[in-house]
C-alpha positions in Angstrom: 11.2 8.3 -0.6 8.6 5.6 -0.4 5.1 6.0 1.2 3.6 3.1 3.3 -0.1 3.1 4.2 -1.3 0.4 6.6 -3.6 0.5 9.6 -1.7 -2.3 11.2 0.8 -0.3 13.2 3.4 -3.0 13.8 3.4 -3.9 10.1 3.6 -0.2 9.1 6.6 0.3 11.4 8.2 -2.9 10.1 7.8 -2.0 6.4 9.0 1.6 7.0 12.1 0.3 8.8 12.7 -2.3 6.2 12.7 0.3 3.4 15.0 2.5 5.4 17.3 -0.4 6.1 17.4 -0.8 2.3 19.0 2.7 2.0 15.8 4.6 1.1 13.7 7.0 3.0 10.2 6.0 4.0 7.2 7.8 5.4 4.4 5.8 7.0 0.7 6.6 7.3 -1.7 4.6 9.5 -4.8 5.9 7.7 -5.7 6.1 4.0 -7.8 9.2 4.8 -4.8 11.0 6.4 -2.7 10.0 3.4 -5.2 11.5 1.0 -5.1 14.7 2.9 -1.3 14.7 2.7 -1.5 14.0 -1.1 -3.7 17.0 -1.5 -1.5 19.3 0.6 1.0 21.8 -0.9 3.9 20.0 0.8 3.3 16.7 -1.0 6.1 15.3 -3.1 5.3 12.1 -5.1 7.2 9.1 -3.8 9.2 6.6 -5.7 6.2 4.3 -5.0 3.4 3.7 -2.6 3.0 0.5 -0.6 -0.5 0.0 0.6 -2.7 -2.5 2.5 -6.1 -3.2 1.0 -8.5 -3.7 3.9 -8.5 -0.5 6.0 -11.2 1.5 7.8 -13.2 4.2 6.0 -11.6 3.7 2.6 -9.8 0.7 1.2 -6.4 0.7 -0.4 -7.8 0.4 -3.9 -10.1 3.4 -3.5 -7.3 5.4 -2.0 -4.9 4.5 -4.9 -7.6 5.5 -7.4 -7.9 8.9 -5.8 -4.2 9.4 -5.7 -3.9 8.4 -9.3 -6.5 11.0 -10.2 -4.1 13.6 -9.0 -0.8 11.9 -10.0 -1.6 9.4 -12.9 1.9 8.0 -13.2 2.5 7.1 -9.6 3.7 3.6 -9.0 2.2 1.4 -6.3 2.3 -2.1 -4.7 -0.6 -3.6 -2.8 0.3 -5.8 0.1 -2.7 -7.9 1.4 -3.5 -11.0 3.4 -6.2 -11.8 0.9 -5.5 -13.7 -2.3 -5.3 -11.6 -5.5 -8.6 -11.1 -7.2 -6.9 -10.8 -10.6 -8.3 -8.0 -12.7 -9.3 -5.8 -9.7 -5.7 -5.9 -8.5 -4.4 -5.2 -11.9 -6.6 -2.2 -12.3 -5.4 -0.6 -9.2 -1.7 -1.4 -8.6 1.6 -2.2 -10.4 2.3 -5.1 -8.1 0.3 -7.4 -5.8 2.1 -9.0 -2.9 0.3 -11.5 -0.6 1.1 -11.5 3.1 3.3 -12.8 4.4 5.7 -11.2 2.0 9.2 -12.6 1.6 11.9 -10.2 2.5 13.7 -11.0 -0.8 10.6 -10.1 -2.8 10.1 -6.9 -0.9 13.8 -5.9 -1.3 13.8 -6.7 -5.0 10.6 -4.6 -5.5 12.0 -1.6 -3.6 15.1 -1.7 -5.8 13.1 -2.2 -8.9 10.9 0.8 -8.2 13.9 3.0 -7.4 15.8 1.8 -10.5 12.7 2.5 -12.6 12.6 6.1 -11.4 16.4 6.7 -11.5 17.4 4.8 -14.6 14.3 4.0 -16.6 13.3 0.4 -17.3 16.1 -2.2 -17.0 15.3 -5.5 -18.6 17.6 -7.3 -16.1 15.5 -5.9 -13.1 12.1 -5.3 -14.5 9.8 -6.5 -17.3 6.4 -5.1 -17.7 4.9 -8.6 -18.1 6.4 -9.7 -14.9 9.3 -12.0 -15.9 7.1 -14.9 -15.1 6.2 -13.4 -11.7 2.4 -13.5 -11.5 2.3 -10.7 -8.9 3.8 -8.1 -11.3 1.2 -6.8 -13.7 1.4 -5.2 -17.1 0.0 -1.7 -16.4 1.1 0.7 -19.1 2.8 3.7 -17.6 2.3 2.6 -14.0 5.3 0.3 -14.2 7.8 2.8 -15.4 6.0 6.0 -16.3 6.6 7.2 -19.9 8.9 4.3 -20.7 8.5 3.1 -24.2 8.7 -0.6 -23.3 5.9 -0.1 -20.8 3.6 2.0 -23.0 2.3 -0.8 -25.1 2.1 -4.4 -24.0 0.3 -7.6 -24.8 -1.8 -9.1 -22.1 
């Protein structure tokens, strides 16, 4: 299961459908406030990863992810935004930063990478903590593959 948080309803529906077309379950939330309420509920089950927009009303995606991580420190996340990466701010809040428009190939690869990370642990053919030359994948300790030795320590 993946969770998608985006206040843009058409994009939320598209991302949710795309994940489901990739053979995974997805649950969408149009409000980061509603998502945080769900995260704090007894029925919450951590997803394989969270896909979140940044600019949303009341609370932005980074603030939401920080609050989620206070409860679930090892949760994986990808930020999808129309704004260019701000470097260290993005790295401090998310495993991956994708700039809109996102290529379908990148999105599908990321979905499979997150799923593989959870199901099989780190796979050097699919995932490297340093990003395999992909500047949108950040080295974030346990956020890439929680508790995986190759992700625990890294060089910047």
